[in-house]
Structure formats: structure tokens, C-alpha cells
N, CA, C and O atoms as a DFTB+ gen file, in Angstrom:
812 C
 N C O
     1  1     131.029     172.455     124.197
     2  2     129.972     171.304     125.165
     3  2     130.781     169.681     125.380
     4  3     131.309     168.831     124.663
     5  1     130.598     169.815     126.280
     6  2     131.949     168.661     127.379
     7  2     130.985     167.325     126.898
     8  3     129.774     167.378     127.113
     9  1     131.462     166.379     126.376
    10  2     130.844     164.801     126.672
    11  2     130.405     164.587     128.013
    12  3     129.378     163.985     128.325
    13  1     131.554     165.313     129.096
    14  2     131.187     164.908     130.205
    15  2     129.836     165.546     130.984
    16  3     129.177     165.193     131.962
    17  1     129.756     166.895     129.850
    18  2     128.749     167.448     130.630
    19  2     126.912     166.785     130.174
    20  3     125.815     166.561     130.686
    21  1     127.699     166.725     128.791
    22  2     125.992     166.102     127.953
    23  2     125.588     164.650     128.896
    24  3     124.476     164.337     129.322
    25  1     126.666     164.041     129.020
    26  2     126.540     162.763     129.433
    27  2     126.058     162.402     131.115
    28  3     125.681     161.285     131.470
    29  1     126.163     163.562     131.994
    30  2     126.003     163.718     133.128
    31  2     124.894     164.189     133.380
    32  3     124.065     163.623     134.091
    33  1     124.761     165.111     132.917
    34  2     122.984     165.517     132.662
    35  2     122.354     164.695     132.184
    36  3     121.478     164.282     132.945
    37  1     122.393     164.048     130.850
    38  2     121.394     163.044     130.581
    39  2     121.163     162.262     131.631
    40  3     119.939     162.271     131.767
    41  1     121.831     161.322     132.781
    42  2     121.738     160.718     133.958
    43  2     121.008     161.243     134.501
    44  3     119.936     160.708     134.780
    45  1     121.406     162.913     134.982
    46  2     120.334     163.451     136.226
    47  2     118.926     163.281     135.102
    48  3     118.100     162.384     135.270
    49  1     118.850     164.073     134.211
    50  2     117.424     164.357     133.661
    51  2     116.826     163.043     133.061
    52  3     115.888     163.282     132.300
    53  1     117.136     161.664     133.213
    54  2     116.710     160.475     132.970
    55  2     116.399     160.005     134.087
    56  3     115.222     159.650     134.025
    57  1     116.943     159.761     135.348
    58  2     116.701     159.313     136.299
    59  2     115.251     159.582     136.950
    60  3     114.792     160.722     136.890
    61  1     114.720     158.828     137.403
    62  2     113.010     159.272     138.080
    63  2     113.241     160.226     139.340
    64  3     113.958     160.004     140.316
    65  1     112.443     161.352     139.069
    66  2     111.854     161.901     139.788
    67  2     110.899     163.069     140.115
    68  3     110.304     162.843     139.061
    69  1     110.406     163.826     140.486
    70  2     108.949     163.662     140.542
    71  2     108.752     164.702     139.249
    72  3     107.656     165.161     139.568
    73  1     109.052     165.292     138.153
    74  2     109.254     165.697     137.198
    75  2     108.726     164.484     136.311
    76  3     107.666     164.517     135.687
    77  1     109.648     163.364     136.343
    78  2     109.389     162.167     135.467
    79  2     108.076     161.578     135.589
    80  3     107.230     161.333     134.728
    81  1     108.085     161.372     137.059
    82  2     106.861     160.517     137.680
    83  2     105.597     161.444     137.635
    84  3     104.579     160.759     137.731
    85  1     105.257     163.210     137.483
    86  2     104.158     163.837     137.076
    87  2     103.808     163.377     135.235
    88  3     102.775     162.921     134.745
    89  1     104.801     163.639     134.741
    90  2     105.079     163.582     133.059
    91  2     103.912     162.416     132.902
    92  3     102.734     162.500     132.556
    93  1     104.890     161.079     133.378
    94  2     104.074     159.806     133.006
    95  2     102.594     159.339     133.631
    96  3     101.932     158.375     133.245
    97  1     102.315     160.103     134.500
    98  2     100.987     160.220     135.497
    99  2     100.110     161.052     134.262
   100  3      99.110     160.739     133.617
   101  1     100.825     162.033     134.263
   102  2      99.640     162.785     133.294
   103  2      99.861     162.630     131.753
   104  3      99.339     163.441     130.988
   105  1     100.587     161.656     131.315
   106  2     100.241     160.927     129.951
   107  2      99.420     159.863     129.828
   108  3      98.764     159.726     128.795
   109  1      99.334     158.920     130.906
   110  2      98.678     157.862     130.902
   111  2      97.115     157.819     131.020
   112  3      96.332     156.963     130.609
   113  1      96.812     159.354     131.915
   114  2      95.650     159.128     131.621
   115  2      94.922     160.613     130.705
   116  3      93.730     160.813     130.473
   117  1      95.895     161.324     130.398
   118  2      95.259     162.645     129.380
   119  2      96.229     162.769     127.851
   120  3      96.130     163.606     126.954
   121  1      97.124     161.649     127.974
   122  2      97.505     161.254     126.360
   123  2      98.696     162.433     125.881
   124  3      99.145     163.161     126.766
   125  1      99.062     162.554     124.829
   126  2     100.514     162.743     124.184
   127  2     100.000     164.291     124.271
   128  3     100.840     164.825     124.995
   129  1      99.169     165.145     123.944
   130  2      99.349     166.108     124.373
   131  2      99.860     166.916     125.744
   132  3     100.689     167.806     125.934
   133  1      99.095     166.281     126.470
   134  2      98.787     166.561     128.048
   135  2     100.786     166.312     128.626
   136  3     101.483     166.835     129.496
   137  1     100.997     165.360     127.670
   138  2     102.438     164.933     128.531
   139  2     103.012     166.263     127.674
   140  3     103.228     167.148     128.502
   141  1     103.276     166.636     126.575
   142  2     104.451     167.239     125.982
   143  2     103.904     168.988     127.121
   144  3     104.793     169.793     127.400
   145  1     102.824     169.173     127.460
   146  2     102.794     170.282     128.523
   147  2     103.360     169.980     129.676
   148  3     104.116     170.684     130.345
   149  1     102.968     168.897     129.896
   150  2     103.753     168.469     131.928
   151  2     105.223     168.043     131.495
   152  3     105.885     167.487     132.371
   153  1     105.794     168.229     130.297
   154  2     107.155     168.390     129.924
   155  2     108.431     169.874     130.324
   156  3     109.503     170.051     130.903
   157  1     106.973     170.944     129.239
   158  2     107.087     172.269     129.325
   159  2     107.090     172.799     130.292
   160  3     108.002     173.578     130.566
   161  1     105.911     172.517     131.269
   162  2     105.887     172.779     132.752
   163  2     107.003     172.669     133.434
   164  3     107.573     173.698     133.795
   165  1     107.628     171.171     133.797
   166  2     108.654     170.800     134.088
   167  2     110.288     171.488     133.888
   168  3     111.289     171.577     134.599
   169  1     109.928     171.871     132.594
   170  2     110.909     172.390     131.785
   171  2     111.285     174.035     132.594
   172  3     112.430     174.425     132.821
   173  1     110.256     174.659     132.862
   174  2     110.147     176.006     132.611
   175  2     110.318     176.092     134.273
   176  3     110.609     177.183     134.764
   177  1     110.135     174.934     135.122
   178  2     110.411     175.119     136.276
   179  2     111.758     174.974     136.652
   180  3     111.858     174.827     137.870
   181  1     112.653     174.963     136.150
   182  2     113.751     174.791     135.849
   183  2     114.519     176.721     135.822
   184  3     115.272     176.981     136.761
   185  1     114.354     177.444     135.153
   186  2     114.517     178.826     135.205
   187  2     114.394     179.326     136.268
   188  3     115.287     180.149     136.472
   189  1     113.194     179.151     137.650
   190  2     113.891     180.053     138.704
   191  2     115.097     179.632     139.414
   192  3     115.740     180.530     139.958
   193  1     115.565     178.310     139.518
   194  2     116.854     177.784     139.997
   195  2     117.717     178.146     139.354
   196  3     118.410     178.902     140.036
   197  1     118.165     178.016     138.203
   198  2     118.467     178.136     137.309
   199  2     119.156     180.449     137.172
   200  3     120.183     181.059     136.873
   201  1     118.235     180.663     137.467
   202  2     118.265     182.589     137.970
   203  2     118.729     182.483     139.636
   204  3     119.495     183.310     140.132
   205  1     118.299     181.643     140.202
   206  2     118.837     181.780     141.279
   207  2     120.471     181.217     141.520
   208  3     121.390     181.740     142.150
   209  1     120.432     180.317     140.977
   210  2     122.247     180.048     140.998
   211  2     122.769     181.302     140.336
   212  3     123.554     181.919     141.055
   213  1     122.616     181.655     139.558
   214  2     123.333     182.834     138.900
   215  2     123.541     184.247     139.470
   216  3     124.439     185.004     139.101
   217  1     122.388     184.594     140.644
   218  2     122.477     185.510     141.249
   219  2     123.033     185.443     142.819
   220  3     123.145     186.303     143.693
   221  1     123.356     183.875     142.758
   222  2     123.469     183.881     144.184
   223  2     122.745     183.501     145.573
   224  3     123.105     183.507     146.750
   225  1     121.561     183.169     144.892
   226  2     120.394     183.254     146.199
   227  2     120.395     181.673     146.332
   228  3     119.911     181.189     147.355
   229  1     120.903     180.866     145.372
   230  2     121.041     179.100     145.960
   231  2     122.101     178.838     146.811
   232  3     122.149     177.836     147.525
   233  1     123.194     179.937     146.752
   234  2     124.034     180.064     148.223
   235  2     123.443     180.476     149.051
   236  3     123.893     180.246     150.173
   237  1     122.313     181.187     148.966
   238  2     121.551     181.692     150.691
   239  2     120.816     180.422     151.249
   240  3     120.587     180.204     152.438
   241  1     120.487     179.623     150.185
   242  2     119.571     178.253     150.383
   243  2     120.295     177.251     150.994
   244  3     119.772     176.247     151.478
   245  1     121.744     177.535     150.992
   246  2     122.616     176.666     150.935
   247  2     123.171     176.869     152.376
   248  3     123.673     175.974     153.056
   249  1     122.980     178.427     152.822
   250  2     123.819     178.798     154.365
   251  2     122.651     179.083     155.377
   252  3     122.779     178.964     156.596
   253  1     121.121     179.598     154.531
   254  2     120.361     179.392     155.615
   255  2     119.302     178.602     156.006
   256  3     118.284     178.473     155.326
   257  1     119.486     178.086     157.032
   258  2     118.193     177.115     157.432
   259  2     117.587     177.392     157.546
   260  3     116.985     176.351     157.808
   261  1     116.590     178.436     157.669
   262  2     115.418     178.881     157.740
   263  2     114.889     179.103     156.312
   264  3     113.712     178.761     156.197
   265  1     115.623     179.727     154.879
   266  2     115.124     179.843     153.722
   267  2     115.290     178.502     153.472
   268  3     114.119     178.134     153.563
   269  1     116.014     177.379     153.187
   270  2     115.732     176.309     152.782
   271  2     114.845     175.721     153.331
   272  3     114.185     175.165     152.453
   273  1     114.178     175.388     154.938
   274  2     113.317     174.364     155.432
   275  2     112.161     175.566     154.837
   276  3     111.393     174.907     154.135
   277  1     111.832     176.639     154.820
   278  2     111.076     176.590     154.333
   279  2     110.322     176.683     152.770
   280  3     109.149     176.591     152.410
   281  1     111.827     176.950     151.928
   282  2     110.836     176.262     150.518
   283  2     111.023     174.836     150.427
   284  3     110.637     174.344     149.366
   285  1     111.521     174.048     151.279
   286  2     111.604     172.504     151.073
   287  2     110.289     171.876     151.817
   288  3     109.839     170.786     151.466
   289  1     109.514     172.903     153.225
   290  2     107.783     172.504     153.625
   291  2     107.506     172.546     152.422
   292  3     107.305     171.535     151.748
   293  1     107.445     174.080     151.855
   294  2     106.439     173.868     150.611
   295  2     106.095     173.415     149.659
   296  3     104.962     173.394     149.178
   297  1     107.680     172.723     149.027
   298  2     107.688     171.290     148.523
   299  2     107.220     170.116     149.286
   300  3     106.927     169.093     148.668
   301  1     107.153     170.152     150.156
   302  2     106.618     168.806     150.970
   303  2     105.222     169.389     150.523
   304  3     104.876     169.293     149.346
   305  1     104.407     170.008     151.488
   306  2     103.148     170.394     151.522
   307  2     102.685     169.916     150.030
   308  3     101.893     168.993     149.842
   309  1     103.351     170.748     148.920
   310  2     102.547     170.483     147.476
   311  2     102.612     168.711     147.025
   312  3     101.745     167.927     146.641
   313  1     103.972     168.588     147.271
   314  2     103.626     166.940     146.743
   315  2     103.074     166.139     147.379
   316  3     102.897     164.994     146.964
   317  1     102.591     166.640     148.771
   318  2     101.665     165.378     149.387
   319  2      99.986     165.052     149.048
   320  3      99.176     164.125     149.062
   321  1     100.122     166.847     148.668
   322  2      98.735     167.366     148.260
   323  2      98.805     166.683     146.663
   324  3      97.704     166.444     146.169
   325  1      99.542     166.484     146.157
   326  2      99.322     166.014     144.724
   327  2      99.158     164.470     145.141
   328  3      98.100     164.049     144.672
   329  1      99.672     163.740     145.679
   330  2      99.151     162.776     146.562
   331  2      97.619     162.283     146.712
   332  3      96.902     161.325     146.422
   333  1      97.568     163.625     147.389
   334  2      95.760     162.826     148.019
   335  2      95.031     163.667     146.248
   336  3      94.008     163.185     145.760
   337  1      95.379     164.248     145.911
   338  2      94.623     164.716     144.215
   339  2      94.677     162.933     143.682
   340  3      93.723     162.272     143.272
   341  1      95.316     162.732     143.761
   342  2      95.581     161.558     142.657
   343  2      94.556     160.251     143.574
   344  3      93.748     159.497     143.032
   345  1      94.816     160.283     144.714
   346  2      93.964     159.052     145.376
   347  2      92.401     159.521     144.871
   348  3      91.532     158.812     144.364
   349  1      92.377     160.468     145.083
   350  2      90.843     161.510     144.889
   351  2      90.278     161.149     142.994
   352  3      89.208     160.749     142.535
   353  1      91.442     161.487     142.417
   354  2      90.922     160.944     140.641
   355  2      90.613     162.853     140.239
   356  3      89.676     163.397     139.654
   357  1      91.781     163.376     140.823
   358  2      91.470     164.686     140.695
   359  2      92.186     165.402     140.283
   360  3      91.893     166.434     139.679
   361  1      93.687     164.844     140.620
   362  2      94.900     165.277     140.336
   363  2      95.751     165.078     139.012
   364  3      95.345     165.589     137.969
   365  1      96.709     164.479     139.036
   366  2      97.456     163.871     137.859
   367  2      96.590     162.800     137.142
   368  3      96.290     162.757     135.948
   369  1      96.274     161.993     138.085
   370  2      95.629     160.884     137.267
   371  2      93.717     160.760     137.248
   372  3      92.962     159.840     137.565
   373  1      93.482     162.085     136.746
   374  2      91.924     162.447     136.524
   375  2      91.803     162.063     135.171
   376  3      92.567     162.578     134.355
   377  1      90.897     161.177     134.780
   378  2      90.633     161.301     133.517
   379  2      89.823     161.744     132.820
   380  3      88.629     161.525     133.027
   381  1      90.319     162.593     131.662
   382  2      89.672     163.643     131.215
   383  2      89.306     162.979     129.181
   384  3      90.200     162.648     128.402
   385  1      88.879     162.980     129.092
   386  2      88.128     162.528     127.469
   387  2      88.826     163.766     126.894
   388  3      89.623     163.644     125.964
   389  1      88.601     164.696     127.317
   390  2      88.724     165.887     125.964
   391  2      89.433     166.719     126.627
   392  3      89.547     166.707     127.853
   393  1      90.230     167.901     125.481
   394  2      91.321     168.625     126.156
   395  2      90.837     170.236     125.776
   396  3      90.116     170.598     124.846
   397  1      91.371     170.904     126.631
   398  2      91.333     172.282     126.404
   399  2      92.220     172.820     126.597
   400  3      93.208     172.185     126.964
   401  1      92.316     174.753     126.387
   402  2      93.934     175.351     126.208
   403  2      93.675     175.399     127.824
   404  3      94.683     175.108     128.468
   405  1      92.546     175.704     128.579
   406  2      92.800     175.849     129.977
   407  2      93.374     174.458     131.113
   408  3      93.845     174.659     132.233
   409  1      93.169     172.997     130.433
   410  2      93.671     172.342     131.533
   411  2      94.856     171.533     130.806
   412  3      95.218     170.383     131.055
   413  1      95.317     172.331     129.943
   414  2      96.938     171.991     128.985
   415  2      97.328     173.570     130.113
   416  3      97.903     173.061     131.075
   417  1      97.286     174.563     130.276
   418  2      97.975     175.093     131.123
   419  2      97.870     175.230     132.336
   420  3      98.620     175.997     132.938
   421  1      97.032     174.603     132.882
   422  2      97.112     173.964     134.142
   423  2      97.830     172.719     134.747
   424  3      98.193     172.383     135.874
   425  1      97.872     172.152     133.418
   426  2      99.456     170.917     133.518
   427  2     100.469     171.659     133.690
   428  3     101.089     171.441     134.730
   429  1     100.905     172.578     132.932
   430  2     101.813     173.746     132.974
   431  2     102.098     174.126     134.031
   432  3     103.261     174.228     134.421
   433  1     101.183     174.382     134.635
   434  2     101.398     175.664     136.374
   435  2     101.851     174.202     137.169
   436  3     102.816     174.067     137.921
   437  1     101.335     173.661     136.960
   438  2     101.456     172.288     137.877
   439  2     103.104     171.543     138.123
   440  3     103.784     171.260     139.109
   441  1     103.247     171.440     136.776
   442  2     104.852     171.012     136.494
   443  2     105.880     172.005     136.853
   444  3     106.928     171.558     137.317
   445  1     105.742     173.379     136.702
   446  2     106.157     174.512     137.249
   447  2     106.574     174.132     138.438
   448  3     107.699     174.005     138.923
   449  1     105.280     173.932     138.925
   450  2     105.420     174.687     140.828
   451  2     106.080     173.014     141.160
   452  3     106.709     173.088     142.216
   453  1     106.111     171.978     140.753
   454  2     106.664     170.890     141.032
   455  2     108.276     171.196     141.557
   456  3     108.980     170.949     142.536
   457  1     108.389     172.017     140.018
   458  2     110.026     171.925     140.471
   459  2     110.532     173.608     141.072
   460  3     111.754     173.755     141.120
   461  1     110.138     174.170     141.274
   462  2     109.971     175.637     141.684
   463  2     110.065     175.361     143.473
   464  3     110.638     176.042     144.323
   465  1     109.391     174.292     143.598
   466  2     109.092     174.082     144.879
   467  2     110.192     173.142     145.428
   468  3     109.884     172.364     146.331
   469  1     111.446     173.162     144.947
   470  2     112.452     171.894     144.901
   471  2     113.418     172.391     145.946
   472  3     113.471     171.455     146.744
   473  1     114.194     173.330     146.372
   474  2     115.481     173.643     146.694
   475  2     116.507     173.377     146.394
   476  3     117.441     174.034     145.936
   477  1     116.321     171.964     146.751
   478  2     117.564     170.904     145.804
   479  2     117.946     171.291     144.631
   480  3     119.047     170.948     144.201
   481  1     117.218     171.964     144.015
   482  2     117.413     172.106     142.470
   483  2     118.257     173.121     141.927
   484  3     119.002     173.020     140.953
   485  1     117.967     174.579     143.007
   486  2     118.513     175.378     143.077
   487  2     119.939     175.098     143.637
   488  3     120.780     175.889     143.209
   489  1     120.406     174.138     144.508
   490  2     121.967     174.062     145.072
   491  2     122.208     172.533     143.893
   492  3     123.138     171.726     143.914
   493  1     121.538     172.554     143.377
   494  2     122.218     171.416     141.930
   495  2     122.865     172.157     141.403
   496  3     124.085     171.993     141.366
   497  1     122.133     173.432     140.704
   498  2     122.438     174.308     139.708
   499  2     123.783     175.079     139.999
   500  3     124.555     175.667     139.242
   501  1     123.793     174.804     141.786
   502  2     125.055     175.783     141.806
   503  2     126.023     175.124     142.175
   504  3     126.986     175.842     142.445
   505  1     126.171     174.189     142.290
   506  2     127.089     173.093     142.746
   507  2     127.075     172.110     141.306
   508  3     128.106     171.747     141.874
   509  1     126.986     171.565     140.419
   510  2     126.593     171.143     138.779
   511  2     127.470     172.330     137.922
   512  3     128.577     172.054     137.460
   513  1     127.030     173.298     137.805
   514  2     127.374     173.723     136.704
   515  2     128.508     174.562     136.701
   516  3     128.881     174.768     135.546
   517  1     129.322     175.226     137.707
   518  2     130.188     175.637     137.358
   519  2     131.695     174.432     137.478
   520  3     132.858     174.675     137.799
   521  1     131.398     173.848     137.294
   522  2     132.396     172.355     137.181
   523  2     132.850     172.191     135.854
   524  3     133.864     171.601     135.483
   525  1     131.765     172.929     134.993
   526  2     131.991     172.939     134.184
   527  2     132.249     173.774     133.062
   528  3     132.148     173.554     131.855
   529  1     132.807     175.359     134.080
   530  2     133.352     176.452     133.410
   531  2     134.695     176.342     134.240
   532  3     135.066     176.063     135.380
   533  1     135.405     176.864     132.548
   534  2     136.780     176.772     133.301
   535  2     137.177     178.511     133.989
   536  3     136.715     179.570     133.565
   537  1     137.978     178.355     134.930
   538  2     138.427     178.820     135.698
   539  2     138.665     180.521     134.821
   540  3     138.372     181.626     135.277
   541  1     139.171     180.249     133.713
   542  2     139.685     181.734     132.821
   543  2     138.712     182.259     131.654
   544  3     138.867     183.157     130.826
   545  1     137.459     181.207     131.936
   546  2     136.390     181.641     131.120
   547  2     136.127     183.499     130.878
   548  3     136.194     184.338     131.777
   549  1     135.929     183.671     129.923
   550  2     136.374     185.133     129.649
   551  2     134.900     185.324     129.965
   552  3     134.770     186.162     130.858
   553  1     133.563     184.749     129.464
   554  2     131.992     185.260     130.046
   555  2     132.058     184.035     130.313
   556  3     132.261     183.164     129.467
   557  1     131.859     183.798     131.767
   558  2     131.059     182.727     132.970
   559  2     129.501     182.669     132.650
   560  3     128.814     181.715     132.282
   561  1     129.098     184.240     132.955
   562  2     127.797     183.741     132.793
   563  2     127.068     183.431     131.911
   564  3     125.932     183.017     132.143
   565  1     127.590     183.570     130.614
   566  2     127.160     183.629     128.989
   567  2     127.503     181.781     129.437
   568  3     126.731     181.040     130.046
   569  1     128.650     181.493     128.992
   570  2     128.138     180.193     129.409
   571  2     127.680     179.253     130.498
   572  3     127.465     178.075     130.211
   573  1     127.571     179.552     131.327
   574  2     126.628     179.458     132.343
   575  2     125.025     179.245     131.959
   576  3     124.185     178.532     132.506
   577  1     124.892     180.337     130.544
   578  2     123.018     180.450     130.158
   579  2     123.381     179.512     128.979
   580  3     122.510     178.691     128.691
   581  1     124.712     179.496     128.129
   582  2     124.581     178.205     127.377
   583  2     124.122     176.621     128.027
   584  3     123.127     175.910     127.887
   585  1     125.355     176.507     128.770
   586  2     124.592     175.049     129.787
   587  2     123.413     174.955     130.168
   588  3     122.978     173.884     129.745
   589  1     122.669     175.485     130.729
   590  2     121.883     175.750     131.848
   591  2     120.866     175.831     130.213
   592  3     121.184     174.686     129.890
   593  1     120.187     176.173     129.335
   594  2     119.631     176.218     127.927
   595  2     119.703     174.719     127.265
   596  3     118.916     174.083     126.564
   597  1     121.184     174.404     127.879
   598  2     121.450     172.837     126.912
   599  2     120.750     171.564     128.010
   600  3     120.469     170.399     127.731
   601  1     120.635     172.163     129.077
   602  2     120.512     171.361     130.547
   603  2     118.462     171.030     130.278
   604  3     117.844     169.992     130.517
   605  1     117.937     172.345     129.731
   606  2     116.603     172.757     129.779
   607  2     116.236     171.906     128.804
   608  3     115.268     171.147     128.856
   609  1     117.146     172.047     127.745
   610  2     116.473     171.472     126.418
   611  2     116.393     169.907     126.422
   612  3     115.654     169.199     125.738
   613  1     117.482     169.468     127.507
   614  2     117.662     168.014     127.517
   615  2     116.622     167.593     127.954
   616  3     115.948     166.756     127.353
   617  1     116.236     168.210     129.326
   618  2     114.791     168.037     130.289
   619  2     113.899     167.598     129.065
   620  3     113.349     166.525     128.817
   621  1     113.930     168.391     128.614
   622  2     112.216     168.725     127.673
   623  2     112.260     167.556     126.417
   624  3     111.198     167.068     126.031
   625  1     113.511     167.160     125.835
   626  2     113.273     165.959     124.679
   627  2     113.180     165.036     125.948
   628  3     112.011     164.679     126.090
   629  1     113.858     164.618     126.746
   630  2     113.889     163.307     127.743
   631  2     112.454     162.978     127.904
   632  3     111.970     162.048     127.258
   633  1     111.577     163.847     128.919
   634  2     110.351     164.232     129.074
   635  2     109.207     164.104     128.256
   636  3     108.069     163.866     128.661
   637  1     109.576     164.279     127.040
   638  2     108.814     164.042     126.083
   639  2     108.579     162.818     125.777
   640  3     107.481     162.320     125.529
   641  1     109.665     162.284     125.789
   642  2     109.775     160.599     124.960
   643  2     110.009     159.804     126.066
   644  3     110.529     158.700     125.900
   645  1     109.519     160.435     127.848
   646  2     108.827     159.414     128.291
   647  2     107.514     159.986     128.813
   648  3     107.154     159.457     129.865
   649  1     106.911     160.699     128.456
   650  2     105.505     161.288     127.962
   651  2     104.895     160.352     127.067
   652  3     104.161     159.514     127.591
   653  1     105.083     160.313     125.522
   654  2     104.622     160.105     124.697
   655  2     104.789     158.280     124.715
   656  3     104.092     157.543     124.016
   657  1     105.791     157.833     125.609
   658  2     105.932     156.457     125.320
   659  2     104.725     156.092     126.655
   660  3     104.558     154.902     126.924
   661  1     104.449     156.458     126.926
   662  2     103.361     156.115     128.607
   663  2     101.828     156.279     127.635
   664  3     100.973     155.396     127.564
   665  1     101.761     157.610     126.952
   666  2     100.267     157.635     126.339
   667  2     100.123     156.806     125.551
   668  3      98.943     156.636     125.241
   669  1     101.095     155.949     124.883
   670  2     101.171     154.941     123.551
   671  2     100.408     153.805     124.341
   672  3      99.841     152.905     123.722
   673  1     100.405     153.851     125.443
   674  2      99.383     152.828     126.150
   675  2      98.880     152.968     126.343
   676  3      98.163     151.967     126.351
   677  1      98.116     154.289     126.881
   678  2      97.314     155.174     127.338
   679  2      95.766     154.434     127.544
   680  3      95.170     154.381     128.619
   681  1      95.370     153.986     126.492
   682  2      93.883     153.161     126.162
   683  2      93.812     151.575     126.605
   684  3      92.748     150.980     126.777
   685  1      94.971     151.056     126.745
   686  2      95.153     149.882     127.333
   687  2      94.986     149.867     128.620
   688  3      94.768     148.784     129.165
   689  1      95.060     151.205     129.476
   690  2      95.148     151.354     130.785
   691  2      93.883     151.732     131.576
   692  3      93.387     151.477     132.673
   693  1      93.563     152.574     130.317
   694  2      92.435     153.676     130.771
   695  2      90.967     152.775     130.947
   696  3      89.919     153.113     131.498
   697  1      91.278     151.687     130.356
   698  2      90.232     151.032     130.324
   699  2      89.927     149.662     131.106
   700  3      89.002     148.860     130.982
   701  1      90.759     149.681     131.741
   702  2      90.879     148.837     132.967
   703  2      90.615     149.314     134.196
   704  3      91.638     149.595     134.819
   705  1      89.568     149.510     134.785
   706  2      89.429     150.111     136.392
   707  2      90.296     150.110     137.327
   708  3      90.681     151.023     138.057
   709  1      90.801     148.210     137.220
   710  2      91.993     148.024     138.462
   711  2      92.856     148.319     137.979
   712  3      93.531     148.941     138.799
   713  1      93.166     148.287     137.383
   714  2      94.943     149.149     136.592
   715  2      94.909     150.198     137.000
   716  3      95.996     150.715     137.261
   717  1      93.741     150.929     137.223
   718  2      93.654     152.847     137.254
   719  2      93.871     152.453     138.404
   720  3      95.025     152.588     138.809
   721  1      93.003     151.929     139.183
   722  2      92.846     151.889     140.417
   723  2      94.577     151.627     141.078
   724  3      95.039     152.496     141.817
   725  1      95.316     150.536     140.773
   726  2      96.498     150.403     141.203
   727  2      97.452     151.515     140.903
   728  3      98.280     151.921     141.719
   729  1      97.298     151.984     139.707
   730  2      98.202     152.979     139.190
   731  2      97.991     154.607     140.102
   732  3      98.716     155.544     140.434
   733  1      96.670     154.253     140.216
   734  2      96.595     155.735     141.223
   735  2      97.393     155.535     142.691
   736  3      98.248     156.296     143.143
   737  1      97.063     154.740     143.094
   738  2      97.914     154.329     144.336
   739  2      99.613     154.240     144.232
   740  3     100.546     154.521     144.985
   741  1      99.500     153.806     143.162
   742  2     101.258     153.728     142.999
   743  2     101.618     154.747     142.781
   744  3     102.663     155.042     143.361
   745  1     100.956     155.894     141.803
   746  2     101.749     157.189     141.617
   747  2     101.373     158.517     143.007
   748  3     101.984     159.526     143.358
   749  1     100.084     157.863     143.482
   750  2      99.837     158.722     144.759
   751  2     101.333     158.447     146.169
   752  3     101.723     159.250     147.016
   753  1     101.779     157.120     145.906
   754  2     102.863     156.771     146.797
   755  2     103.948     157.190     146.767
   756  3     104.591     157.756     147.652
   757  1     104.322     156.832     145.325
   758  2     105.674     157.478     144.492
   759  2     105.488     159.605     145.226
   760  3     106.403     159.997     145.950
   761  1     104.610     160.352     144.979
   762  2     104.590     161.730     145.070
   763  2     104.754     161.826     146.770
   764  3     105.450     162.740     147.213
   765  1     104.179     160.978     147.605
   766  2     104.450     160.867     148.930
   767  2     105.327     160.351     149.289
   768  3     105.822     160.853     150.297
   769  1     106.065     159.024     148.684
   770  2     107.876     159.194     148.825
   771  2     108.491     160.000     148.650
   772  3     109.496     160.126     149.350
   773  1     108.274     160.692     147.902
   774  2     109.314     161.855     147.056
   775  2     109.325     162.789     148.254
   776  3     110.280     163.208     148.909
   777  1     107.943     163.023     148.381
   778  2     107.571     164.320     149.635
   779  2     108.399     164.027     150.853
   780  3     108.876     164.982     151.465
   781  1     108.589     162.944     151.215
   782  2     109.433     162.308     152.594
   783  2     110.451     162.298     152.180
   784  3     110.951     163.236     152.801
   785  1     111.280     161.885     151.490
   786  2     112.306     162.470     150.436
   787  2     112.737     163.521     150.749
   788  3     113.771     163.369     151.400
   789  1     112.417     164.737     150.592
   790  2     112.267     165.714     150.024
   791  2     112.212     166.478     151.865
   792  3     112.828     167.512     152.123
   793  1     111.647     165.967     152.582
   794  2     111.477     165.971     153.821
   795  2     112.492     166.063     154.711
   796  3     112.586     166.924     155.585
   797  1     113.270     165.163     154.491
   798  2     114.268     164.590     155.170
   799  2     115.699     165.376     154.548
   800  3     116.775     165.484     155.137
   801  1     115.401     165.802     153.386
   802  2     116.746     166.064     152.807
   803  2     117.663     167.260     153.820
   804  3     117.157     168.149     154.504
   805  1     118.835     167.015     153.693
   806  2     119.585     167.968     154.353
   807  2     120.569     169.217     153.489
   808  3     121.640     168.796     153.052
   809  1     120.341     170.268     153.311
   810  2     121.342     171.640     153.109
   811  2     122.636     170.518     152.761
   812  3     123.764     170.937     152.500
């Protein structure tokens, strides 16, 4: 595993994006367990992008304006839905005093959908991973699986660290209604801005 791949992956994973925003929002209002669930869901959302890159679907998204636009606008709609739910205190920033398996499952599914509805992720895998596979590699698919698994592991670990840090300050935040109100607006605005950024994304 090259140092260049690990460093580049770390920069990509740690950079603030939809997954990080969702994990932080979940951790601040639902605690550390939910943060781990959100991290797991966002990491699972990488699997379809990884599979798409391997079978060439990412290339189809890259060349087909219709396919790219369809997935892109689904992603935009979902991010705007997340923003609306956050403002209504029914989404990522709805405070729950107790946790249960069903709630954790919903957190995982939401994290999964956030990543699967981002067509740029599939194209990123198509453009990023092959750079670290030698042209004379005897088993390119196995090598791509190895790199993808490493990227996913880094994603999970970094997101969990983000989430657990946010969970530690949770009590100080939840107990202050004015702070929660501003956080809801900030996270809703963040989801909306990421939706707008995706809306203007080009292939």
C-alpha cells in the first residue's frame, strides 16, 4: 500500500462533505452510538460506487448525460429533503433521549442513501483508484478491492472519530435551546448548500 494512496485517501475522507456533516449532526443530538451507526451507513454507501467503478457503470455515468442527471437530481432532492427535515426537527437533528435498534437502522439507511445518491462518488472511484494500480498488475481486480477496502476502513475510522468528538460535547449543546436552534439552521443550510453544489456538478 503506497504512502501516496494513504495520504490522498485521508485528505479526501477527512474533508468536510455530506457524510461528515450527517455524522456530526447525528452525533450532536443522538450520541456516540448513533454516530457509529451513521459512520457505518456512510461507509456502506461506498460499496455501490466501488462496484459501479469495477463493472464500468461509472464510465456510463461519465459518458451518459441522462444517467448522470437522473442520479444527480435524486441526490439533490434527497439533500434538500434532509435540510427540510432538519429544520422541522425530524431529521438528523431530532433529539432522542433513548435509542433502539430501529432508530439505529434508520440512521444507517440514511447514511447509505446520502452516499449512494451521489454520482460523483462513482466517478471518483473510476478516476482515483486506477492511478494506484500498476499497468502490469497481475490481478487488477484484487488490487482494486484491496484499495477500496482500505478507503472504506479509513472512511469508517475517520467518521467515527468525528462523531465521537461531537458526541462528547452533546450534553452542552442539547441543553441549550438557542444553540440547538442555530445548529439546526446551520446543518440545514449545509445540506442545502451541498445539494446546490451537486446540482451544479458537471460530469
